Structure formats: structure tokens, C-alpha cells
N, C-alpha and C positions, 0 to 999 in steps of 0.2 A: 649753889656754888661754894667752891671751898678754894683758899689760896693754897698754892704750891710752896711749902716752906716760908720764906720770907720773900719771896721773889716779885710780889706785886701781883702774879699772873694767876686770874681766877679761871676754875675748870669746873665743869659739872661733876657730879659724882661718879659718873662711870664714862670712861675714856673707851672710844671706839678703836679696837685694834685694827690696823690696816694691812696685816701680813696676810690676810686671805685674797688682798685686791692683787689680780692678775694669777691667782692660783685657784682657789674654790668659788671665787666670783669674778665673772669677766667684767670688763668696763661698764656695760650697761647694768648689769645687776649692781656693782660697787657704786656707781652713780645714784641709783635709785634708793642704797642703803644709807649713803651721806646725806642724801636730801631728808629723808625720814628722820635720820637721827639728829640732825640739826633742827628741823621743825618740832621734833619732839622734845627739846629743851636741851641737847648735848651740845658740846661746843668744842671738844678736843679728839684730836685723831693722834695714834701712836704708829709710827714708822720706824723703818731702819733702812740705811741705804742699801743693805744685802737682801731685803725683802724681796720676791720670794725665790732666792737663788736655787733652794733646794727643788722646786716644781720642775716638772720636765718641759725644756725649751725656754726655760728663765735663766737669765745671767746675773739677776740681782739689779734693782732698781726700778723694777716695774709697778710696785706698789706706790713709789713716790711718784711717778710719772701719772699714774691714774689720777691719784689725788691732786697733782698738779693740773692736769687738763680739766678736772671737776671745778678747782676753784676759779681757773680761768674763765671757765664757761659761765660760772654761776656769778663771777665778779664779787666773790664773798670773803675773800682773804683776810680781811681784818675781823671777821666773825668766828674765825677757826683758830683756834690754839693748836698749832702744828708742833710736834714732838717727834725726832727723828734721832738716829744714833749712827756712830762711827766705829770703826774697830774690826768690823767682820765682814766687809765687802770683798769678795773673791779678787785677789790681786792686789788688795790694799788694806792688808790684815795688821792691826796695830795702832798704837796711839802715839807716834812721833809727832812731830811738828809738821813734817812733810805728810804724812799720811793723814793727819786732821785737817791741814788746809786743802788738799786734794779730794778727802772724803766730803767736806762741807762745800766746796765748790761744785761737786757733781751732784750734791742734794740739791742744793738752791737752783741749779739749771733744770733738774728734772721737776721740781716742785714750782717752777716759774714763779719765785718770790725772791725777794731781797734779804729775807731774814727767817730764821727759825726761832720760835719761841723756847722750846726746851730742846738741849742738845745734849744726848746722853753718850758716854764713854761705854760701848756696848758690851765691853770685856775686858776686865784689867788685863794690863800689858806690863809684866815684871820687867821687860827688856828694856822698856824706856823709863828713865828717870821720872817721877811724880813732877818734879819741876818742870820739865820740858812741856809734858803733857798739857800741866795747867797754865804755863805761860803762853802756850798755843792757843788756848781757849781763851785766856784774858786778851790777847790780841784781837780776836774775832768779836768778842763782846766790845770791845773799844771800837771796834770798825762798825759797828751797829749789826753785824751778822747774824748775833746769838744774843737772846735776851736772857737766859738762864742756862746752868749747866746742872747734870745729873749723873748718876753712875749706876749702872746694870751691872748683876753679876759680880759685885765687888765682895768680899770677905770684910768681916769686921774689922780687921787689923789693917787692911789695905784703905779701907774708907777712911779709916780713924786717921791714918796716916796722911791721906790726901788732904783731910779737912785742916791737920796741923801744918802741913805744907802751905796751905792756901794762907793760914793766919800768919805763918812765919814771913812769907813773902809780900804779904799785902794783896793777894790775887783773890778774885772772885771764889767763892765757896761753892760746892756743890750742895743743891737745895732738896734734892730727892734721890730716891733711891728705888730700883725696879727689880725686886728679887721674885722667885718664885713664891706663891702664898695661897693657901686655899684651906678648906677644911679637911682636906686630905693630907697636905703637906704644911705643915706649921712650924716644924722645927728648922727650915732654914731661915725663917725670920724672925721668929719669937725666941727670946733670948737676949745674947748680946747685941746682936745686930738692931733689934727694935729698942732695945736700951740705948744704944748709941743715937738712934734718930731722936728718940724722946729729949735726950741730954743736949742735942746739937740743933735742934728745931727742924729737923728734915721731915720731908713727906714720904711715905711709902705708896708707889704707885704699882701694884703686884701685876706679875704676868702669870698667865695660866690660873687664874682665879677660879676656872671650872674645871681644872686637871685635865686639860685637852679634850674637855666634853664631856668627861666622867660623869661630873655633877650635873649635867643636863638630865640625866637619866634615859637618854635615848639609847645607850648601849647596853648589853649583855653579853655574857661570855661567849654567846654563839652567834652574835650578828655583826661582829665587826666587819667581815666581808670584804670589800674592795675600798672600804673607807679611807680617803686620804690621811685621816688622822688615826687610822688603826694602829699602827706600830706604837704611837705616841699612848694613846689612851688605854692600851692593853696593860701598861706597866702598873695601872691604879688598880687591876683586878685582884684584889686581896679580900680576905674574910673581913677584916676590920673596915676597909672602904666600903664594902657593901653595906655593913652595919650603919656607917655614916649616912649613905645615901638614902638607907630605909626611912631614917629619921626626918632627913630633908624631904623626902617624898611626902611624909605623914604631915609636915608642918605646912608644905604647899598646897596639900588637899584641904587643909583647915581655913587657908586665906583664899582658897580659890586662884592659887597662881602657879606657874611652873617652877619646878626644882632649882632652875637657874635664877630665879629671882630671889629664893630663899638663901642659896648660896652666897650671892653678891650681898644681899643686905646683911648677912652675918658679917662679912669682911668690913662693911661700912661701920660697924660698931667697934671696931678694933682699934687699939691706939695707935697713932700715927698716919693711919689709912686715909689718904685723902681721895683716891678713886681706883677701884680696879680696871684694869685694863682688859676688855673682852671683845671678842670679834663674833661677827656673824656672815655666813655665807648665802643666807636667803632672808628676804623681808619677814617673812613669817616668824623668824627667830628673834628680831628687834625688839617686840614688845616686851618680853621677858626680862631683857636687859634694863629698858627704861623703867619698868615697875619697880625695880630694886632700889630706884632713888628715893621712893615714898613709903615702901612697906616699912611697917613700925613691927618688928618682932617683939612678943612680951618678954618679960624677965624669965618667965618659966621656959620657954622656946628657947632663950639664948642659953640658958643653963643646960638644957638638954643637949644642944649642939656643941657646946663646949666639953660637956662631959664625954659624949660619945666619939668625939674627935680628938680627944687628948692624945697628943703623941705617946705612941709606945715603943716596945722594942722592936728591933727590925725583924724579928720572927713571927710579930703579930699578922 
């Protein structure tokens, strides 16, 4: 277990992504995956009020509803660290006080719970003053509906401004950040954003740690087919990224694990990373996630991964 920033909230070293629930995993499969994840030592689920609005027939909120029904059926709310987000729900896009209050109200109803453990601002809203956003979140913390707050998809500058605003007004601070971060996308976090997290004591909980599935090794340039993730994973098909994946595969073979396990285990060695957020659509994919929490990569393996994945020019 690891603490999220200074929140006092402990999570397992891999957070289960809930964006697939109601999309590529139906309710029965989602329940089975959630059960197995909890049984295997996991304890945190990452959601958003908008998930999975992009899927055919979905309007947003379906993922939260599934997790809410699962927790109600299992009676295990106290055993689960629930993270969800506000700001991108269709028809409620933004971070005004009104939008936060409406978003949280909807999430709590769908999750069938009285509180959310970690509540993210899903996307920065430059049109709303930071003071208004943070004051609205503080009011919900005071009311006991939120335990801690975090930021997703914030620039270094805006995150720093939000932290400074909290300090100036005596309001609760963001305790974590959720950027895209993986072996093939390092420059969005490493550098100024990572340094800010180190200085301010924030945890990083990366999304897309497997690059939309690219680092699982299951895709090739010719087999995307009708995969629901096809349009996302294709962007990672570059010569440099195939070289990264080749090294990941070799190391995986040497340990007798899947490439997924190696890619996540590498992230767990990075400064400020508390836990990557990774999802699975089938039970057979879950063991590779769970094994990453105990896989120890050697110094030489880490050096090889660092070298092959070092950020390069856009033309690489």
C-alpha cells in the first residue's frame, strides 16, 4: 500500500481503471473483475462521471452505476477507495460551483454512497476562477462528501496556481495529479510537472500507463481490426515505440511474465508515482496487472528501459 500525497488514504500499487465498465466489459464481467481485483489485494477503482459516454448507447455515468451496484451487492464500500471525476460529463462540462455540486450529486447517487474518497477535476477549466472551483470543493469536503481532491490533465502552471490559491485562501490542496504517463509517453509528466509534484508532495496516478494497450504487446500494425481501442492505440505505432516494446517483451520473457507487468513495474519505480491506473476487459488480463505490484526489475533492466524509452524528437 502507498499513501496518496498527505491525504491519509492508502491505495494498492495498481488502481483498477473503471472506464471499461459498461463499454468493453458488461456488468457481469465487471463484477467478476472487481471481485478478483479486490481478492488479489487491490483496493482502489478509478472512475469519472462521464465514463463511458463515448460508447454506443451510453450517455455517461454507466461505469459509476455498475461500481455502485457492485458495492451495494457486496456490502464492501468501506473496503474500496473510490476515485471519480467531475468536469467532462455531457451537459455539465466545467468546474464552476454549480457544475461541481451537480456533478458530485450525480456521482454519489450512481455510486450509492455518501462520499467519494478522491475527487478529481477531470480537466482544467480556464473560464472558472480557481478560487470558485477550490472553494466549492472545500465546501463538499467540509460536508463529508469528499475526502481528498486531485487534478487531471492540468498543466504545470495551472497546477502550481491552484496549489498557491489553496495556500493563500487556506483551502484544501490537491493531493495528486493524473497525467498520461508510460514508457512511450514520458515527456508529458517528466520535467516540470514531476518536479512540482516532488516539491509539493503530490502523488502521480498515471492514466494510459499501457499506452491504450500498446504496451500489452497484443497489437501489431496489421491486427487492429475492429478493436474498440483501435483508434487510440494506432497513434503509438512508431519505430521508436516498437523498439521500446521489443525491450519490454524481452524482459518479460526473462521473468516469465506479460509485457503489461513489466511496463507497469517500470512506472512503479518512477519518482512520485503512487499507482498507475490500468483497466482490463477480461478476467484473463487481470493477473498481469496484479503481478506488477511484486515484480522487481534489476538495475540493468531499468537502465535498458530508461535508455530505449528516453524522450526523443517528434520525428523519431
